[in-house]
N, C-alpha and C positions, 0 to 999 in steps of 0.2 A: 756718412756722406753729407756734404754741405748742401744746403738748399740751392745754391747757385749751380752746383754740379747736377743736382736733380733736374732743375728747370732746363739746363742745357741739353741733357739727355732727352727730356720730354720734347723739347723743340726740334731736336734732330730726328726723333722718331715720328712726330706728328706734323711737323712743319710749323712755322711761326704763325700762320693764319688760323690753324686749327687747334693748337695746343691749349689755349685758354678755354675754348668751347668744350673740348674733351674733358679737361680737368674740372670744369664747372658742371657739366651735364651728365657725364657717363657714371652711373652708379654701378659699383662692382661688388659682387659677393665676397671677393678676396679682401675687401676693405670693410667687411661687416655691413654691407648695404650702404656704404658712403661713397661720395665722390672723392676725387683727389684732394680738393680744397677742404672738404669736410674732415677727411682723415688727418690732414696736416693741422687743421685748426683744433682738432681733438687731441693733438699731442703725439700722433704717430711719428715715428722716426722716418725721415726722408728715405733712408735705405729700405725700410720695410714697405713703404708705399711704392717705391720703384720696383721691388720684387713682386708686389701684387700686380702692378701694371704689366710687368713682363709675363706673369702667369695668365693674365686676362686677355691680352692681345698678342699678336705676333710681333715680338721685338727681336730684331736680328741679333745673333750672338755677339757681334762686335760692339753692340750698345749695352749689353747686359752687365 
């Protein structure tokens, strides 16, 4: 998954006003206690981060 696809899905799920805040502030066990930004900066694949987001929050099936 390309990062542009990842961020498009994130924006569609969380909305353009909240996506940055969620990615910066929400620490997820599925990401090893990291935020989205921290996981991506640590080298996690965008697809794996997206799967973790889907597992952590209610992501509608059409966005998965």
